[in-house]
C-alpha positions as CSV (number, residue, x, y, z in Angstrom):
1,M,62.9,57.1,126.1
2,R,65.1,55.8,123.3
3,A,64.9,52.1,122.1
4,A,68.1,50.2,122.1
5,G,69.5,49.9,118.6
6,S,67.1,52.4,117.2
7,D,68.1,55.6,115.4
8,E,65.6,57.8,117.0
9,S,68.2,60.2,118.0
10,Q,68.6,61.0,114.4
11,G,64.9,62.2,114.4
12,N,63.8,59.5,112.0
13,P,62.5,56.2,113.8
14,W,62.5,54.5,110.2
15,N,66.2,54.7,109.7
16,G,67.1,52.7,112.7
17,A,69.1,49.3,113.0
18,F,65.9,47.5,112.6
19,R,63.9,47.3,109.3
20,A,60.1,46.5,108.7
21,V,59.2,42.8,107.7
22,E,58.6,42.3,104.1
23,R,54.7,43.5,103.6
24,G,53.3,39.9,102.5
25,A,54.7,38.2,105.4
26,F,53.2,41.0,107.7
27,I,49.6,40.6,106.3
28,D,50.1,36.6,106.6
29,A,51.0,36.8,110.3
30,M,48.4,39.4,110.9
31,R,45.5,37.2,109.3
32,R,45.8,35.2,112.2
33,A,45.0,37.7,114.9
34,A,41.2,37.7,115.7
35,S,39.5,41.1,116.0
36,G,36.1,42.4,116.8
37,V,34.3,44.1,113.9
38,T,33.3,47.7,114.1
39,V,31.5,50.5,111.8
40,V,33.0,53.7,112.4
41,T,30.7,56.6,111.7
42,T,30.7,60.4,111.4
43,D,28.5,63.3,110.6
44,G,28.8,66.9,110.6
45,P,29.7,69.8,108.2
46,A,32.2,67.4,106.1
47,G,29.2,64.9,105.6
48,R,28.0,61.6,106.8
49,F,30.3,58.7,106.4
50,G,31.1,55.3,107.7
51,V,33.7,52.6,107.3
52,T,34.2,49.0,108.4
53,V,37.1,48.9,111.1
54,S,38.6,46.1,112.9
55,A,41.5,48.2,114.1
56,M,39.8,49.5,117.2
57,T,40.7,49.3,121.0
58,S,40.2,51.1,124.1
59,V,43.1,53.4,125.2
60,S,42.1,54.2,128.6
61,A,39.5,54.2,131.3
62,D,40.6,57.5,132.9
63,P,39.6,59.5,130.9
64,P,37.4,56.9,128.8
65,S,39.0,56.6,125.4
66,V,39.4,54.7,122.3
67,L,41.5,54.7,119.1
68,V,40.4,53.4,115.5
69,C,42.9,53.3,112.5
70,V,41.0,54.4,109.1
71,N,42.9,54.0,106.0
72,T,43.8,57.4,104.6
73,T,42.4,56.9,101.1
74,S,38.8,56.4,102.8
75,R,36.5,59.4,102.5
76,A,35.7,58.7,106.2
77,A,39.1,59.4,107.2
78,D,38.8,62.9,105.9
79,S,35.3,63.5,107.2
80,I,36.2,62.2,110.7
81,G,39.3,64.5,111.0
82,A,36.9,67.3,109.8
83,N,33.8,66.6,111.6
84,K,35.9,66.0,114.9
85,R,33.5,63.3,116.1
86,F,33.0,59.7,115.4
87,C,31.0,56.8,116.8
88,V,32.5,53.0,117.0
89,N,29.8,50.9,116.6
90,L,30.6,47.2,117.8
91,L,28.7,44.4,115.4
92,A,27.1,41.5,116.6
93,H,27.7,38.0,115.0
94,D,24.7,38.2,112.6
95,Q,25.6,41.6,111.4
96,T,27.9,40.8,108.7
97,E,25.5,42.5,106.2
98,L,26.1,45.9,107.6
99,S,29.9,45.1,107.9
100,D,30.0,44.1,104.2
101,V,28.1,47.4,103.3
102,F,30.6,49.8,105.3
103,A,33.5,47.8,103.8
104,G,32.2,48.3,100.4
105,R,31.7,44.9,99.2
106,L,28.1,45.1,98.8
107,R,27.2,48.5,96.8
108,R,24.4,50.7,97.8
109,A,23.7,54.2,96.8
110,D,23.3,55.3,100.6
111,R,25.3,52.8,103.0
112,F,23.1,54.0,106.0
113,A,19.7,53.2,104.2
114,G,17.9,50.1,105.7
115,F,19.6,49.9,109.0
116,P,18.4,51.6,112.1
117,W,20.4,54.4,113.2
118,S,20.1,57.1,116.2
119,T,22.5,59.6,117.6
120,L,24.1,59.8,121.2
121,G,26.1,62.8,122.3
122,T,27.8,64.0,119.1
123,G,25.6,63.7,116.5
124,A,27.6,60.7,114.7
125,P,25.3,58.1,113.8
126,A,25.0,55.2,116.5
127,F,23.6,51.8,115.1
128,E,20.7,51.1,117.2
129,D,21.5,47.1,117.3
130,A,25.1,47.3,118.0
131,L,26.3,45.4,120.8
132,S,28.0,48.7,121.9
133,C,28.4,51.9,120.6
134,F,31.3,54.3,121.8
135,D,30.4,58.2,120.8
136,C,33.7,59.9,120.4
137,R,34.9,63.8,120.3
138,L,38.1,63.6,118.4
139,V,41.0,64.6,120.5
140,E,44.0,63.4,118.5
141,R,44.7,62.1,115.1
142,H,48.1,61.0,113.6
143,V,49.0,59.7,110.4
144,F,51.1,56.4,110.5
145,G,51.9,54.8,107.2
146,S,48.7,54.2,105.1
147,H,46.6,54.7,108.0
148,M,45.1,57.8,110.1
149,V,45.0,56.8,113.8
150,F,42.0,58.7,115.6
151,M,41.6,59.1,119.4
152,G,38.5,59.9,120.9
153,L,37.4,60.7,124.3
154,V,34.3,58.8,124.8
155,V,31.4,61.0,125.7
156,A,28.5,58.5,125.6
157,V,28.0,54.9,125.2
158,R,25.2,52.5,124.7
159,S,25.3,48.7,125.3
160,G,23.4,45.8,124.0
161,A,23.6,42.1,124.6
162,G,24.8,39.3,122.2
163,V,27.8,37.7,120.9
164,P,30.5,39.9,118.8
165,L,31.2,39.6,115.0
166,V,35.0,38.6,114.7
167,Y,37.3,38.8,111.9
168,H,39.9,36.2,111.7
169,D,41.9,34.3,108.8
170,R,40.0,36.8,106.3
171,A,36.8,35.5,107.4
172,Y,33.8,36.4,109.6
173,C,33.3,34.2,112.8
174,R,32.0,34.0,116.2
175,P,33.6,33.4,119.4
176,L,33.4,30.1,121.5
177,S,33.7,29.8,125.0
178,V,36.5,27.6,126.3
179,A,36.0,27.6,129.9
């Protein structure tokens, strides 16, 4: 289906009547969106890597699937693609140190050291203290702008208890019930 006013018929959705907003305005507006904080990990022939990601969402329950967006400059992006597996580890509100380590804000020779890890179905590292782990087989990937979008079929899950870590307005926070 072609969007009204678009130039998709010419084969390039970037050349339509609508232009992208200025980058700074977009970033300023997006910082007002709250999102859960995850660490996405992979392991296999291309190596063991992980990266902090806030762009994660479910795709479908039939089949169970998720997507994550990883900057193409991240070494984890290449490894996820080559390993064809990843695990999304949803962090709890008191796990900011783990998030900072995998975001590169806290430097460590081995990002995985000092945290409890195991594996589920694919062999990708699953953080033992995560609120939820979604262990995935990579089924699709697409480059869009500066990011690689990975879609995974969830082959194993593990759920814990607690309150999620949220990122909002360039800071960590925790949700509060309003009802």
